[in-house]
C-alpha positions in Angstrom: 18.1 -6.6 -13.0 16.9 -3.6 -11.1 17.0 -3.3 -7.5 14.3 -2.3 -5.1 14.4 -1.4 -1.4 12.5 -3.0 1.5 9.6 -0.4 0.9 8.6 1.5 -2.5 6.0 3.6 -3.9 3.8 2.2 -6.5 1.7 3.9 -8.9 -1.6 2.2 -9.8 -2.2 3.5 -13.2 -5.7 1.9 -13.8 -6.8 3.5 -10.7 -4.9 6.7 -10.8 -3.6 6.3 -7.4 -0.2 7.4 -7.2 2.7 6.8 -4.7 1.1 3.9 -2.7 3.4 2.9 -0.2 4.3 -0.5 -0.2 6.3 -3.1 1.7 8.5 -5.6 -0.3 7.7 -9.1 1.4 9.6 -11.8 0.0 7.8 -14.3 2.7 4.4 -13.4 0.8 3.6 -15.3 -2.5 0.9 -13.0 -3.5 0.8 -9.2 -3.6 -2.0 -7.7 -1.5 -3.9 -4.3 -1.6 -5.7 -2.7 1.2 -9.5 -2.3 0.3 -12.1 -0.8 2.4 -14.9 -2.5 0.6 -14.9 -5.8 -1.3 -17.8 -7.4 -3.1 -18.2 -10.1 -5.7 -20.9 -9.3 -7.9 -22.4 -10.7 -11.3 -23.2 -9.2 -14.5 -24.7 -11.6 -16.7 -23.1 -14.8 -16.5 -19.6 -13.3 -15.7 -18.3 -12.3 -12.2 -16.6 -9.4 -11.1 -14.9 -7.8 -8.0 -16.2 -4.3 -6.9 -14.0 -2.8 -4.5 -12.9 0.4 -2.9 -9.0 0.5 -2.8 -6.7 2.0 0.1 -9.1 4.6 2.3 -11.5 7.3 1.4 -8.6 9.9 2.0 -6.2 8.4 -0.4 -8.5 7.1 -3.1 -11.3 9.9 -3.0 -13.7 7.2 -2.2 -13.3 5.6 -5.8 -15.0 2.2 -6.4 -13.6 0.2 -9.2 -15.0 -3.1 -11.0 -12.5 -5.8 -12.3 -13.0 -9.3 -13.8 -12.9 -11.7 -11.1 -9.7 -13.8 -11.8 -9.9 -16.3 -9.0 -10.4 -17.0 -5.2 -7.3 -18.2 -3.3 -6.7 -19.5 0.3 -3.9 -17.4 1.5 -2.1 -17.5 5.0 -2.4 -14.1 6.5 0.4 -12.8 8.8 -0.9 -14.7 11.8 -0.6 -17.9 9.9 -4.6 -18.4 9.3 -5.9 -19.3 6.1 -8.4 -17.0 4.5 -10.1 -16.9 1.2 -9.1 -13.7 -1.0 -10.5 -12.5 -4.4 -7.6 -12.1 -6.8 -7.6 -9.6 -9.6 -5.1 -8.4 -12.5 -4.0 -4.7 -13.0 -1.1 -2.8 -13.8 1.5 -0.8 -11.7 4.4 1.6 -12.5 7.6 1.5 -11.1 10.8 3.0 -12.3 8.6 4.6 -15.0 7.7 0.9 -16.5 4.5 -0.3 -16.6 4.4 -4.0 -15.0 1.1 -6.6 -14.8 0.4 -7.8 -11.3 -1.9 -10.0 -9.8 -3.2 -8.8 -6.5 -5.5 -10.3 -3.6 -7.8 -7.6 -2.0 -7.9 -7.4 1.7 -8.7 -5.1 4.5 -5.3 -3.9 5.8 -6.7 -0.9 7.9 -4.6 -2.4 10.8 -1.5 -2.7 9.1 1.5 0.0 8.6 1.6 -0.6 4.8 -1.3 -0.6 2.7 0.2 -2.8 0.2 2.6 -5.8 0.1 4.6 -6.6 -3.1 5.0 -10.4 -3.0 7.6 -12.7 -4.5 5.5 -13.9 -7.5 5.6 -10.0 -8.6 9.2 -9.6 -7.5 10.5 -12.7 -9.1 12.6 -12.1 -12.3 12.1 -8.4 -12.2 13.9 -7.1 -9.1 16.5 -7.6 -6.6 15.8 -6.7 -3.1 18.2 -4.5 -1.2 16.8 -4.3 2.3 19.2 -1.5 3.2 17.7 0.8 0.7 14.1 2.4 0.4 12.2 4.1 -2.3 14.6 3.2 -5.2 11.8 3.5 -7.9 10.7 6.9 -6.9 14.3 8.0 -6.8 14.8 6.8 -10.4 11.4 8.5 -11.4 12.5 11.9 -9.7 15.9 11.8 -11.5 14.2 10.9 -15.0 11.3 13.6 -14.3 13.6 16.6 -15.6 15.0 14.5 -18.6 13.3 15.1 -22.1 
């Protein structure tokens, strides 16, 4: 099983967003991504979530539309329940691609734009809280290898 540190840099390959700072949070069940804009929309009979991830500086103001997976009540960092939209996407760590379920939320007042929750971490990684950015070190090590 691979080891990750208390914080990592994550690539969102479907959004072409690289090295997104993420805090590893074993206390959080669901992973969460900061979005400046989030809206539930309908196309025909299907529901989708339209959102702008991160901030304009990091994402170039891009907007994405993904199928609406579900809405879930999640306790925020203050212990209050709030409804959040959940979507599925893919991330890259250690030069491997992983499916991930993320909730979308405005985290502009938080230090990290993303949290990696235990649903994603479980059965993939062991967390070494004394280390940081282990996935990036592996990626840089392998960049020169063909």
